N, C-alpha and C positions, 0 to 999 in steps of 0.2 A: 563206549569202552575203548581204551587205547589199544591199538594193535601191538602184539608182542613180537619180538624178533628172535629168531633161532638160527643156529648155524647149520648150513648144509654143505657138505664137502662138494667141491666142483665135480668130483667123480660120481656123485649121486643125484645129478640132475641132467636132463637132456634139453632143458629149456621149456619143456611141456609138462613135466611132472617132477616131483622131488621125493626123495626118500631120506627121512631123518632117523638117525640111529643113536644108540647109546644114551648118554645123559640127556640129550635133547628130546629123544622120544620119551624117556622116563618122566621128564619134567612136564611135557605136554599131557601125558596120560594120567600121571599120578598127582602132580602138584597143581597144575592149572586146570586139570580135569576137562580138557578140550573134548569137543564132540564133532562128529562128521558134519560138515557144513560151516564150521568156524573158519574165519579167515585170519591168517597170520602172515608175518613177513619171514622169509627165509633168506639169509644173506650168505654169500659164499666166501667172504673174507678177502675177495679180490676186486671188489668194486661193483658187484651186481646184487641187486635185491629182487626177490620174487614175491609178488603178492600171491598167496597160496590158499586155496580152499581145501581143507582137510577132508580126506575121503576114507582112510582106514587108520585106526588108532589102536595100538597096544603098547605095553611098557617097553618092548624091545625095538619096535620100528613104527614109524608113522609115515603114511603116504599122503600126497596131496597133489592137486591139479593146479598148474600155474595159470593164474588169471591175467597177470601183467608182469612184464620184465622192466625193471627200473635200473638203468645203467648209471653208475656214479651216485647212487642214492645216498644222501647225507654227507657227501664228500666235498670239501672246499676246493675252490679253483687254485688257491695258493698252496703250494707244497711247502710245508714247514717241517724241518728237522730240529728236534730238541736234543742238544748234547748237555747232559747234566752230570755234575760230580756226584759219585755215589755217596750215600749218607748212612748213618747208623740205623740199626733196627729196621722197622717196617716202613720207614718214611719214603724210601724209594718206591715201594709198592704204590703209595699214594700218588707220587709223581707220575708213574706209568698210567694209573687209572685216570687221573684228571687230564693229563696231556692227551690221552686217547679220546676222552669225552670232548675236548676242545677241538680236535681235528688234525693232530699231527700225523705226518706220513711215516716218520721214523724217529726212534728214540735211541740215542747213543749214550750208554753209561761210560764215564771215564774216571781215571785216577789222575791226580796231579801232585805237585810238590807238597801242598798242604792238606791232602786227603787224610782223613782219620780212619778210613776203612780200607782194607786191602782189596786188591782188584780181582776178587774171586768171581767165577762164573756160576757158582753153585746155586744162585737164585734165578738164573736165566729162564729156566723152565717155568718157574712161578711167575716171573714178570710177563712172559708171553701168554700165560694163561689169564692173567689179570687183564692184559690188553684185549684178549678175545672177549672176555666177559664185558668189559667196558664198551667195546664196539657194539655189542648187541644192545646193551642198556641205553646207549646214546643214539640208537637208530642210525648207525653208520653201516656201510656195506663193505668197507675195506679195513682190515686189521693192520695197525701200524707195525712195521718191522722193529723188533727190539734186538739190537746187535749185541755181540759179546762186549765185555768191558775192554776198553782200549786206553792207552796213555793219551793225555791231552794233546801232546805233540802231533799224534796221528790225526786227531780231529782238526787241528789248526792247519795242517799241511794238506789235508784232503781237498778234493775239488767240489765238495757239496755246497750248493747255494750260490746264486748270483747276488743275493743280498746277505751279507755276513755280519752278524751282530754278536757282540760279547757284552753281557750285562756286568758292568763294573763301574764303581764310582771313582773316577780318576780325574786329574786336571785336564785331560784331553777329551773327556766324555761329553757327548751331546745328549740332549733330552729327546723324547719321542716326537715332540712338535717339530724340532729341527730335522729329525730323521724323516718324518712324514713329508716334509717339503721337498725331499730329494727323490721321492718315489713317483713314478709316472704311470705305472701299470699294475693291475691286480694280478696278472699272470706271471707270478714270480716264484722262484725257488729260494726259500729262505732257510738259513741255519742260524739258530740261536744257541749260544753257549752260556750256561749258568754255572757258577763256581761251586766248589765243595764248601763244607762248613768252615774251613780255615781260610777261604777266599783265595784269590789269585796272587802270585808273586809279581813283582814289577817286571821280572824277566818274562813271565808268561804273558802279561799284558803287552809288552813290547813285541813279542813274537806274534801275537794275534794281530797287532796293527801291521806288522811287516807282511802278514798273509791276507791283508785287505779286510780285516774285521773292523767294524765300526764300534768303538766303545760307547755304550749307551748307559746313562745313569737311571736308576730307579728311585732316586731321591736320597735324602740324607739319612733316613732310617736304615738300620742294618737288618736285612731280611734273611730268614732261613732259606736254604736252598729250595725247598718245596714251595715256599711262598713266592720267591722270586720267579720260579719257573711258571707258575700259574699266572702271575701278574704280567710277565713279559709276553706270554703266549696270548693272553686275552687282549693285550694292547695291539699285538701284531695282527691278529685275526680281525680286530675291529678296524685297524688302519687300512687293511686291504679289502675292506667291505664284506667280510665274511660273517658279520654279526647281524646282517639285515634280515 
């Protein structure tokens, strides 16, 4: 049976025991129907995973004894930030979920000239909750940061990433084989920018290039924002040896 992963607040563990509360306790007691002696993973969202033997179980709290501490469990060496144009409906929810599963460290929602959705932060709590759930599902130990919605200009002029990529099909774009040839180390900090439904303007592409972003093509077919995000992240993590 596969081990299940549950969230434990860093305040509720001393490294020798853990205390799970609220929804996590309810899920263990009433949904999974765990019993004393069962072993689960408890992750603190900050990069530490505990292998835990459950000792006391009820619907309000679950106690367990730490068997092993696993630092950086499920976390890639390469730190990847995804900046993605916000999209209509629940599709950005899907981006947050899949980007978390793939291993990103940070997700930056942004608005730009051709955005078809306003830059509201009213879904921020939901996105962060989705990231937390996806962290547990994918057996990671760190939950990615989901920032507030910002203008694209702030993304481009920020200092995030030593490898800076913008996914766009333009006359100056390179393909990923050419990009791979430029990389010499797996220990990189990468930022990937994926455009909104309306795409990037030429001025935005020019600004990105001025800020040392490398335009990279995803081919001749026009992809939705969420498809482009998952595609480019998968290629990046594979390129830096994170899919082994």
